[in-house]
N, CA, C and O atoms as a MOPAC input file, in Angstrom:
PM7 MOZYME 1SCF
protein

 N    -47.66500 1    31.71800 1   -39.25000 1
 C    -47.94700 1    30.65500 1   -38.35500 1
 C    -48.01200 1    31.72600 1   -36.98700 1
 O    -47.90100 1    31.08300 1   -35.94400 1
 N    -48.14300 1    32.99200 1   -36.80000 1
 C    -48.30300 1    33.68300 1   -35.01400 1
 C    -49.61200 1    33.30000 1   -35.00300 1
 O    -50.38400 1    33.15900 1   -35.95100 1
 N    -49.77400 1    33.15500 1   -33.88700 1
 C    -50.94800 1    33.10100 1   -32.83700 1
 C    -51.91300 1    31.25900 1   -33.39700 1
 O    -53.10900 1    31.06200 1   -33.60900 1
 N    -50.82700 1    30.36700 1   -33.45400 1
 C    -50.61600 1    28.73000 1   -33.82800 1
 C    -50.30800 1    27.67300 1   -32.30500 1
 O    -50.32000 1    26.44600 1   -32.21400 1
 N    -50.13900 1    28.35500 1   -31.62200 1
 C    -49.22600 1    27.96400 1   -30.61800 1
 C    -48.27500 1    27.10000 1   -31.25700 1
 O    -48.53100 1    25.91400 1   -31.05100 1
 N    -47.29200 1    27.30100 1   -31.94500 1
 C    -46.55400 1    26.61500 1   -32.61000 1
 C    -45.19600 1    27.22900 1   -31.56900 1
 O    -44.47100 1    26.38400 1   -31.04500 1
 N    -45.03300 1    28.11600 1   -31.42300 1
 C    -44.07500 1    28.71600 1   -29.68700 1
 C    -43.98200 1    27.83000 1   -29.18800 1
 O    -43.11900 1    26.95500 1   -29.24900 1
 N    -45.46600 1    27.99100 1   -28.22400 1
 C    -45.58700 1    26.91200 1   -26.78600 1
 C    -45.78700 1    26.08300 1   -27.20100 1
 O    -46.99200 1    25.96600 1   -26.98100 1
 N    -45.35300 1    24.89900 1   -27.96300 1
 C    -45.39700 1    23.93500 1   -27.90100 1
 C    -43.57200 1    23.88900 1   -28.55100 1
 O    -42.78600 1    23.21800 1   -27.88200 1
 N    -43.23300 1    24.34700 1   -29.35300 1
 C    -41.68000 1    24.09300 1   -29.82100 1
 C    -40.95200 1    23.80700 1   -27.85300 1
 O    -40.55500 1    22.82900 1   -27.22100 1
 N    -41.14500 1    25.46000 1   -27.52800 1
 C    -40.55900 1    26.11100 1   -26.20600 1
 C    -40.82100 1    24.34300 1   -24.94700 1
 O    -40.00000 1    24.02100 1   -24.08900 1
 N    -42.01000 1    23.62900 1   -25.22300 1
 C    -42.41900 1    23.13300 1   -24.14600 1
 C    -41.22200 1    22.00400 1   -24.37500 1
 O    -40.29100 1    21.47700 1   -23.76600 1
 N    -41.90000 1    21.99500 1   -25.70500 1
 C    -40.63900 1    19.97300 1   -26.59700 1
 C    -38.64400 1    20.70100 1   -25.71600 1
 O    -37.94300 1    19.94400 1   -25.04400 1
 N    -38.38100 1    21.68400 1   -25.91700 1
 C    -37.62000 1    21.95900 1   -25.61300 1
 C    -37.48500 1    21.58200 1   -24.48600 1
 O    -37.43800 1    20.36100 1   -24.33800 1
 N    -37.41100 1    22.14800 1   -23.69500 1
 C    -37.69800 1    22.48100 1   -22.20900 1
 C    -37.94900 1    20.37000 1   -21.69100 1
 O    -37.24400 1    19.78500 1   -20.86900 1
 N    -38.86900 1    19.86800 1   -22.32400 1
 C    -39.02100 1    18.85300 1   -21.48300 1
 C    -37.31100 1    17.07800 1   -21.89000 1
 O    -36.90600 1    16.07500 1   -21.30300 1
 N    -36.89800 1    18.15000 1   -23.74800 1
 C    -35.73700 1    17.79100 1   -23.91500 1
 C    -34.22600 1    17.43300 1   -22.85800 1
 O    -33.58300 1    16.49900 1   -22.37900 1
 N    -34.29700 1    19.71800 1   -22.99100 1
 C    -33.66000 1    19.65600 1   -21.18500 1
 C    -34.06900 1    18.53600 1   -19.92600 1
 O    -33.28200 1    17.70000 1   -19.48300 1
 N    -34.98200 1    18.65900 1   -19.63000 1
 C    -34.86500 1    17.73600 1   -18.66700 1
 C    -35.05700 1    16.68200 1   -18.19600 1
 O    -35.30400 1    16.28100 1   -17.05900 1
 N    -34.86200 1    15.99600 1   -19.65500 1
 C    -34.26100 1    14.73200 1   -19.65000 1
 C    -33.05500 1    14.22300 1   -19.43000 1
 O    -32.87400 1    13.05500 1   -19.08700 1
 N    -32.15800 1    15.05900 1   -19.61100 1
 C    -31.35500 1    15.79300 1   -20.26600 1
 C    -30.47700 1    16.33400 1   -18.59500 1
 O    -29.43400 1    16.97000 1   -18.74500 1
 N    -30.86100 1    16.10300 1   -17.40500 1
 C    -30.87300 1    16.86200 1   -16.67500 1
 C    -31.38800 1    18.08700 1   -15.81900 1
 O    -31.75600 1    18.07600 1   -14.64400 1
 N    -31.35800 1    18.55800 1   -16.21100 1
 C    -32.09400 1    20.19100 1   -15.83700 1
 C    -33.37800 1    19.96500 1   -14.93600 1
 O    -34.50200 1    19.50200 1   -15.13200 1
 N    -32.54000 1    20.62600 1   -13.61600 1
 C    -33.52300 1    20.92000 1   -12.48000 1
 C    -34.73900 1    21.55200 1   -12.05500 1
 O    -35.61100 1    21.49200 1   -11.18900 1
 N    -34.16400 1    22.57800 1   -13.70600 1
 C    -35.12500 1    23.62200 1   -14.06200 1
 C    -34.82300 1    24.38700 1   -14.55400 1
 O    -33.70300 1    24.84700 1   -14.33500 1
 N    -35.79200 1    25.01900 1   -15.63200 1
 C    -35.28200 1    25.85900 1   -16.82200 1
 C    -36.57600 1    27.46700 1   -16.80100 1
 O    -37.76200 1    27.56200 1   -16.48700 1
 N    -35.52700 1    28.48300 1   -17.31200 1
 C    -35.86900 1    30.01600 1   -17.05000 1
 C    -36.58600 1    30.81700 1   -18.09200 1
 O    -36.15800 1    31.00700 1   -19.23000 1
 N    -37.56000 1    31.20800 1   -17.67200 1
 C    -37.54400 1    32.61700 1   -19.42500 1
 C    -37.36000 1    33.87400 1   -18.76400 1
 O    -37.67900 1    34.02100 1   -17.58500 1
 N    -37.03800 1    34.46600 1   -19.21400 1
 C    -37.56000 1    36.50100 1   -18.94500 1
 C    -38.44800 1    37.31700 1   -19.39100 1
 O    -38.35000 1    38.51500 1   -19.12700 1
 N    -39.56000 1    36.79100 1   -20.20700 1
 C    -40.22200 1    37.94900 1   -20.99500 1
 C    -39.79900 1    39.85400 1   -20.33800 1
 O    -39.23500 1    40.30400 1   -19.34000 1
 N    -40.61200 1    40.59700 1   -21.85500 1
 C    -40.28600 1    41.60300 1   -20.88200 1
 C    -41.67700 1    41.79200 1   -21.10500 1
 O    -42.22600 1    41.44900 1   -22.15200 1
 N    -42.59300 1    42.63400 1   -19.60600 1
 C    -44.05900 1    41.95100 1   -18.69100 1
 C    -44.52500 1    43.04300 1   -19.93500 1
 O    -45.63700 1    43.53900 1   -19.75500 1
 N    -43.78100 1    43.48000 1   -21.20200 1
 C    -45.49000 1    44.16800 1   -21.60600 1
 C    -45.15800 1    43.09500 1   -23.15400 1
 O    -45.28100 1    43.56400 1   -24.28600 1
 N    -44.88100 1    42.13500 1   -22.97700 1
 C    -45.02800 1    41.41800 1   -23.90200 1
 C    -46.24800 1    39.90600 1   -24.06600 1
 O    -46.19200 1    38.73700 1   -24.44500 1
 N    -47.26600 1    40.86200 1   -23.50900 1
 C    -48.43000 1    39.53400 1   -23.52300 1
 C    -47.99000 1    38.24200 1   -24.26400 1
 O    -47.51700 1    37.34700 1   -23.56400 1
 N    -48.11200 1    38.00800 1   -25.85700 1
 C    -48.18400 1    37.04400 1   -25.92200 1
 C    -46.97100 1    36.14900 1   -25.52600 1
 O    -47.34100 1    35.06100 1   -25.08400 1
 N    -45.61800 1    36.32000 1   -25.56800 1
 C    -44.42400 1    35.57600 1   -24.64800 1
 C    -44.71900 1    35.25000 1   -23.52300 1
 O    -44.13200 1    34.30500 1   -22.99500 1
 N    -45.77800 1    36.00000 1   -22.81800 1
 C    -46.16600 1    35.22700 1   -21.39100 1
 C    -46.81500 1    33.92400 1   -21.71200 1
 O    -46.65800 1    32.71200 1   -21.56500 1
 N    -47.70500 1    34.89100 1   -22.27800 1
 C    -49.20500 1    33.72600 1   -22.43100 1
 C    -48.11700 1    32.24700 1   -22.98200 1
 O    -47.80100 1    31.28800 1   -22.27800 1
 N    -47.84500 1    32.42400 1   -24.01300 1
 C    -46.82900 1    30.92400 1   -24.77800 1
 C    -46.43300 1    30.47800 1   -23.65300 1
 O    -46.91600 1    29.37600 1   -23.39400 1
 N    -45.55600 1    31.00700 1   -22.66400 1
 C    -44.76400 1    30.80000 1   -21.82300 1
 C    -45.16800 1    29.64400 1   -21.13000 1
 O    -44.64600 1    28.53600 1   -21.25100 1
 N    -46.52500 1    30.06200 1   -20.08500 1
 C    -47.60900 1    30.26600 1   -19.23800 1
 C    -48.03500 1    28.94300 1   -20.90400 1
 O    -48.20200 1    29.75800 1   -21.81100 1
 N    -48.12700 1    28.28900 1   -21.19200 1
 C    -48.77400 1    27.48200 1   -21.77900 1
 C    -47.88800 1    26.61800 1   -21.88600 1
 O    -47.93100 1    25.75900 1   -21.00500 1
 N    -47.24300 1    26.53500 1   -22.49400 1
 C    -45.48100 1    25.78200 1   -21.87300 1
 C    -44.99500 1    25.15200 1   -20.79400 1
 O    -43.94800 1    24.51100 1   -20.69700 1
 N    -45.96500 1    25.41200 1   -19.84400 1
 C    -46.04100 1    24.99300 1   -18.76700 1
 C    -45.10100 1    25.56700 1   -17.24600 1
 O    -44.92500 1    24.98600 1   -16.17500 1
 N    -44.46600 1    27.42100 1   -17.89800 1
 C    -44.07000 1    28.13100 1   -16.76100 1
 C    -45.26100 1    28.80700 1   -16.17600 1
 O    -46.41100 1    29.05700 1   -16.53600 1
 N    -44.74500 1    28.94100 1   -15.45000 1
 C    -45.05500 1    30.49400 1   -13.72400 1
 C    -44.32400 1    31.11300 1   -14.08000 1
 O    -43.22600 1    30.91000 1   -14.59700 1
 N    -45.28200 1    32.59500 1   -13.65400 1
 C    -44.31400 1    33.83500 1   -12.81600 1
 C    -43.50600 1    33.29700 1   -11.20100 1
 O    -43.31500 1    32.39700 1   -10.38300 1
 N    -43.40500 1    33.90400 1   -11.37900 1
 C    -42.15500 1    33.45300 1   -10.01600 1
 C    -41.39100 1    35.27500 1    -9.99400 1
 O    -40.23500 1    35.49400 1    -9.63200 1
 N    -42.29500 1    36.28000 1   -10.43000 1
 C    -42.02000 1    37.85900 1    -9.71100 1
 C    -43.19900 1    38.40900 1   -10.69900 1
 O    -43.97400 1    37.86000 1   -11.48300 1
 N    -42.96000 1    39.77500 1   -10.28200 1
 C    -44.14600 1    39.88900 1   -10.63300 1
 C    -42.94700 1    41.09300 1   -11.95900 1
 O    -41.76500 1    40.91700 1   -12.25200 1
 N    -43.90000 1    42.19200 1   -12.43600 1
 C    -42.60100 1    42.73500 1   -13.29300 1
 C    -41.35500 1    43.70000 1   -12.52800 1
 O    -41.76300 1    44.58900 1   -11.78000 1
 N    -39.62700 1    43.51700 1   -12.72600 1
 C    -38.59300 1    44.29500 1   -12.24600 1
 C    -37.52500 1    44.48300 1   -12.78000 1
 O    -36.90500 1    43.65600 1   -13.44900 1
 N    -37.20800 1    45.58500 1   -12.53600 1
 C    -35.53700 1    45.90000 1   -13.63800 1
 C    -34.04500 1    45.02100 1   -13.81900 1
 O    -33.61000 1    44.28800 1   -12.93100 1
 N    -33.85500 1    45.08300 1   -14.18600 1
 C    -32.55800 1    43.86000 1   -14.08400 1
 C    -32.31700 1    45.03300 1   -15.10800 1
 O    -33.09200 1    45.95500 1   -15.35900 1
 N    -30.60200 1    44.70500 1   -15.84400 1
 C    -29.61500 1    45.16100 1   -15.82500 1
 C    -29.43900 1    45.28300 1   -17.49600 1
 O    -28.55100 1    45.87800 1   -18.10700 1
 N    -30.59700 1    44.51100 1   -18.04000 1
 C    -30.79500 1    43.91200 1   -19.11000 1
 C    -32.45500 1    44.88200 1   -19.83800 1
 O    -32.98100 1    44.76100 1   -20.94400 1
 N    -32.82300 1    45.71800 1   -18.73000 1
 C    -34.77600 1    45.77000 1   -19.12700 1
 C    -35.50300 1    45.29000 1   -18.19100 1
 O    -35.06800 1    44.59400 1   -17.27400 1
 N    -36.87500 1    45.68200 1   -18.37500 1
 C    -37.68000 1    45.06100 1   -17.63300 1
 C    -37.82500 1    43.57500 1   -17.64700 1
 O    -37.20500 1    43.26100 1   -18.66300 1
 N    -38.35100 1    42.32400 1   -17.03100 1
 C    -38.52100 1    41.33000 1   -17.37300 1
 C    -39.37900 1    40.98600 1   -16.07000 1
 O    -39.33500 1    41.55500 1   -14.97900 1
 N    -40.57300 1    39.36000 1   -16.66800 1
 C    -40.55600 1    38.95000 1   -15.77100 1
 C    -40.18800 1    37.43900 1   -15.32700 1
 O    -40.08500 1    36.59300 1   -16.21500 1
 N    -39.96400 1    37.03800 1   -13.81600 1
 C    -39.34000 1    35.86100 1   -14.32900 1
 C    -40.32700 1    34.81600 1   -14.08300 1
 O    -41.26700 1    34.86100 1   -13.29000 1
 N    -40.00000 1    33.89800 1   -14.84300 1
 C    -40.84000 1    32.48000 1   -15.03800 1
 C    -40.60600 1    31.69600 1   -15.18200 1
 O    -40.17000 1    31.61600 1   -16.33100 1
 N    -40.56600 1    30.33800 1   -14.43300 1
 C    -39.42100 1    28.97900 1   -14.12000 1
 C    -40.94000 1    27.76200 1   -14.76600 1
 O    -42.16000 1    27.80000 1   -14.92300 1
 N    -39.93800 1    26.95100 1   -14.91500 1
 C    -41.00100 1    25.28900 1   -15.22700 1
 C    -39.87300 1    24.53200 1   -14.68900 1
 O    -38.72100 1    24.57700 1   -15.12000 1
 N    -40.37000 1    23.72100 1   -13.55200 1
 C    -39.93400 1    22.20200 1   -12.69900 1
 C    -40.53600 1    20.74900 1   -13.81400 1
 O    -41.60800 1    20.50700 1   -14.36900 1
 N    -39.45300 1    20.17700 1   -13.75100 1
 C    -39.88900 1    19.02300 1   -14.27300 1
 C    -41.03800 1    18.00700 1   -13.33500 1
 O    -41.44600 1    16.94400 1   -13.80300 1

């Protein structure tokens, strides 16, 4: 079932539920080399707010979605 948009749809739906419960914003931090994850988050309404950066847990691209 990969490559059919299910991941983006699930993430969008979960985000919608979080916003309905009062969350002001949600974030994600995919690895910069994980183009499929970055694309799925973008399709779910997230935007990148940083370029690749080093964190204590490894490399990441910070992404956010607001209602």
